[in-house]
C-alpha positions in Angstrom: 0.1 0.0 0.2 1.7 3.4 -0.9 1.2 6.6 1.2 -0.2 9.4 -0.9 1.8 12.3 -0.3 1.9 16.5 -1.2 5.2 16.8 -3.1 6.5 20.2 -4.1 9.0 20.1 -7.1 11.4 22.9 -7.6 12.5 23.0 -11.0 9.9 21.1 -12.6 9.7 23.0 -15.7 13.1 21.4 -16.6 13.8 17.9 -18.1 14.6 16.0 -15.1 12.0 17.6 -13.3 9.3 17.2 -15.9 10.1 13.4 -15.4 10.0 13.5 -11.8 6.3 15.0 -11.7 5.1 12.5 -14.0 6.3 9.5 -12.2 4.9 11.4 -8.9 1.8 12.0 -10.8 1.6 8.1 -11.9 2.0 7.1 -8.6 -0.9 9.2 -7.4 0.6 12.0 -5.3 -0.4 15.3 -5.6 2.5 17.7 -7.1 2.5 21.4 -7.1 5.4 22.7 -8.8 8.0 25.7 -8.2 10.1 27.5 -11.1 11.1 30.3 -12.0 10.3 29.8 -15.9 11.1 32.6 -18.6 
């Protein structure tokens, strides 16, 4: 059984961050992206 978590990802607009966010969503976690995208 997996515990659902609320996760803050910094730099989620980059390649690695985007991958991490996708995987966390697939696992059912709530994800918040904090990035200084220009």
